[in-house]
C-alpha positions, 0 to 999 in steps of 0.5 A, a space after each residue: 008530062 013535064 011539069 017544069 016546062 012552064 016555069 022553065 019558059 017563064 024564067 027564060 022569058 024573065 031572063 030575056 026581059 032582063 037582058 033587054 032591059 040591060 041592053 037598053 040601060 047600057 045604050 048611049 044616053 046623051 044625059 049621062 055620057 058627058 059625065 062618064 070618067 075615064 078609068 085612067 082619070 079615075 086612077 090619077 085622081 085616086 093617086 093624087 088623093 093618096 099622094 096628098 094624104 101622105 104629104 099631109 101626114 108627113 108634114 103633120 107627124 113630128 
């Protein structure tokens, strides 16, 4: 009676598989974990790069 039921079930199965794959990917991986950077460190590096470019531009401009 409902022709969309098999495709709906297939879509739900695919979504479940995608969620399981994402959860597996997000698990702790000792090969990757040491290289993760704290957001605060990333902001500090970004600020330092910005400050260095401003200082460089200030010293080059007449």
